[in-house]
Every structure is written in C-alpha cells, then in structure tokens.
N, C-alpha and C positions, 0 to 999 in steps of 0.2 A: 760368256755373259755380256750382253749389251750394256751400255752405261746407264740405262734407266731401270735396270732390275728385272728385265724380261729376257729369258733365253729364247732363241728361235723356236724351240719346241713348245715353250709356254705361250709365246706371242701368237702362234697360229690359232689356238682355240679362243684366245681373247678376241682376236680380230674377227673370227667367225661369229662368236656370240654377240659382239657389239654391232657388227654389220647386219645380222639377222634381226636384232632388236630395232635398228633404224628402219629396216624394211617393214617390219610388223607395225611399227608406230605410224606408218603412212596408210594403214588399212582404211582410214576414213575416206580416202579418195574413191573408194568403191561406190560412194554415194553418187558419183557422176554417172555410173551405169546401172545402179540399183535404184528402185523406186522407194525412197525413204519417207517422202511426204514432208521433209524438213528443208527449209530454205538455208543453204550453206552460208549465205551472207549474214543472216540474222540470228542463227541458233548456235547454242553451245555445241562443241564437238561431242561432249559427253552425253548430250541428249540422244545421239544415235544409239547409245547403249542403254537408254532408259528402259525400265521394266515394261512400260506400256507400248513399246515400239516393236513391230513385227520382226525386225532384224536385230533387236537388242542383243540377243544371245550371241550372234556372230561378232558384233563389235566388242562385247565384253570378253569374248574368247581371244580376240586379237590384242586387246589391251593387256590381258593377263600374260599372253605369250611374250609381248614386247617387254613388259616389266620383268618377267622371270629371266629372259635372256640378258637384259641389261644388268640386272642384279647379279647374275652368275658371272658375267664378264667382268663387271666392276670388282666383285669380290675376289675373283681369281687374280686380277692384276694387282689389287691392293694387297693381297696376301703375299705375293711375290716381292712387292716393294718393302713390306714390313720385315721380311726375312733377311734382307740384305742392307746392312747399315750404310754401305757406300752409295746406295741409290735412294736412300730414304730422304728425298728432297721435299720440302714443305709443300710447294705448289702441286707437286705430283700426287702426294698423299691426299691433300685436300681435294684435288680434282677427281681422283678415282673414288674417294668417299662420296663425293657429290653424285657421280654416276651410279654408285651402289644405292644411295638413297633414292635417286630418281627411279631406279628399277623397282625397288621394294614398294614405294608409294604408288607407282603406276599399276603394279600387280594388285595392290590393295584396292585401287579404284574399281577394278573389275568386280570385286566382291561387295562393293558399296555403291551400287548404281542408284541413279535417280529413279523415283517411282513414276514420274510424269515429266512433261516438257514445259517448263515455266515460260519460255520465251514465245511459245505459240499457243499455249493453253491458259487463258485468263483465270480459270478456276484453279489450276495448279499454281499460278503465280500468287493468287490470293491466299491459298493455303500456306504457301511458303512464307508470305509476309506475316500471316497469323501464327506461324509456328506449328501448324497442324499437319505437316507432312511427316513421313517416317523419319526416324533419327538418322537413317542412312544419308539423307540429304546433307545434314550438317557434317557427318563423318566424311562424306564424299568431298565436300568443300575443303576439309582439312587435308585429306589425302592428296587431292589435286594441288593444293598449295604447296605441300611438301614435295610432290613430284616436280613441280616447276622450280621450286627453290633448289632442289638437288640438281636439276638440269642446268640452271644458271650457274651454280657453283662449279659444276663440272666443266661447262663451256669456258668460263672465264679462267679458272685455275689451270686447267690442262693446256689452254692456249698460251697462258703466261709461261707455264713450264716449258712448253715447246720453244718459245722464243728466248727465254732466259737461260735454259740449260743446253740449247743446241740439239734438242730431240725433235723427232716427228717433223721432218722438213715440210711435208704437205700441210700439216696443221699449222705450223709456224707461218706459212705463207698465206693461206686462205682463211685460217681461223679467225683473225681479227675482224674481217668483213662479216663473217657469219655471226660473231658475237654482237657486233654493232646492229645488224639487222634483227637479231633476236631481242635485243634490248628495246629497239623501237617497236617491234610487234608486241612485246610485253607491256610497254607503256600504253599502246593503243588498246590492248585487251583490258587492262586494269581500268582505264578511263571509261571504256564502254560498259564494263560491269558496274562501275559506280553510277553511271547515268541510268542504266537499266534498273538498278536497285532503287534509285531515286524516282523512278516512274517517268523518266524523260526519254524513253525510246531505247532502241538497242544500239544505235550508233555503229551499225555494221559489226556488231560483236563477233558474229561467226567468222567473218573474213579475217578480222584481227587475230582471233584465236587459232584459226587454221594456218595462218602464216606463222604464228608462234610455234605450233607443233611441227610444221614443215621444216622450219630452220633447225629445230632440235634434231629431227630425223636426218637432215642433210649433214649436220655436224657429226652425228654418230657415224654416218657412213664415211666421212672424212677421217675421223678418229680411227675407225677400223682399218682403213687403207693405210694410214700412217703407222699404226702398230704392225701391220703385216710387212710394210716396207722396212721398218726399223728392225724387225725380227730376222730379216734375211742377212743383216750385216754382222 
C-alpha cells in the first residue's frame, strides 16, 4: 500500500479514468477543424453544445464522457482513501471530493444544455435577460458553477496535498503553476461574464473560458500521470 491510500492495482484505473477525462475535456479544440460558426474568442464554450447548434450533440456527448470519467476516477480514489485511516489526510480527501464534484456537475451540464447562443444571438440574449428562456439555462449556469468550483477545489487541495504530504512528485512540482494560471483564467472569465451581463461587450469571454478549461484538462493529465507514477512504488 502506498502512503496515500492507493495500491498500484487501484492506482492504475484511477490514472486511466482521470487521464481520459482530461482528454475528453479538451474536445472543444475540435472547433479548430470543424465549422461551428462560433467565434472562440467571444463565445461561451458551452455554446458549442447548445441545442440549436448543428454539432451540439457531439459536444454534449464529450462533456458527458469527461464528467462520467472524472466522477468515476474521483469516487474510486476517494473510496480508497476513506477505507484507510492512515491515509485519510484532509487535503487529499477534500481534493478528491472536488474532482468527484467536478465530474458529476460536468456530466450534468450535458443534460442541461443551452437552447440558444446568447453571445452571438441578440434575440437569445434578450430572452435570457427577460427570463424567457427554458429553465435549463439557469440549471446549466448552476451546474457549470458547481463544476468549476469542484475543479478549483480539486486543483488547489490535491496540489497542497502533494506538497505537504510528499506525494505525487510531478504534481508537487508543476501543480502550483497550473493552479496560478487557472486562478488567473477564472478571474478573467468571471470579469468578462460580468461585463457581458451588464451589456458592456464580451471582453474576450471565450478566450478566457477556453484557457480556464484548458488548464483544468492539463492539470487532470498531470494528476493522472502522478497517480500512475506513485502507484508503481
């Protein structure tokens, strides 16, 4: 048994699930080669999966896949930690709980898509402001907020755990930089959303949000590698 509560046998599926989740979470980069009709600098990432978009089904499927994989990997790791009192460290438990929440909420996002694209469709934006869009818009905002909250909790807590407990050497080394970049991208995204909601333009909302989800995906890949490497010892 390794010191953080994962045996090599258990670490391997956790690493695979988290790594695949990170890969699926970058499916939005397909917009580079696919004709989506949406400007990646200005639009929400979730607008790719809107019900009125021709490729919406594809992006909803990849969101659900990413969420399900992250949820499964996080839950498996969390269950192992909770079974072993000697490895039940606060930052680790909180971190894996964050990953699990991120996965569950990301999967829920796929079942709560936007009906239209508010950043490019003035009528859609007006309907949102008037509260005349389907309830899934508000539910999507809640699930997206929960997903990013879970991701931030996971990023920060597991990076702290790696450095404090001497676990996950790659994560301990490179995690802090990714956490810092993620926090900056999140601040950019939240500011841009506030400006857009106030009718002051998009402030490159799409670029900020795409960086935000990219850093989460990179961190998931780093976590997967770290779990795999630790599981071999």
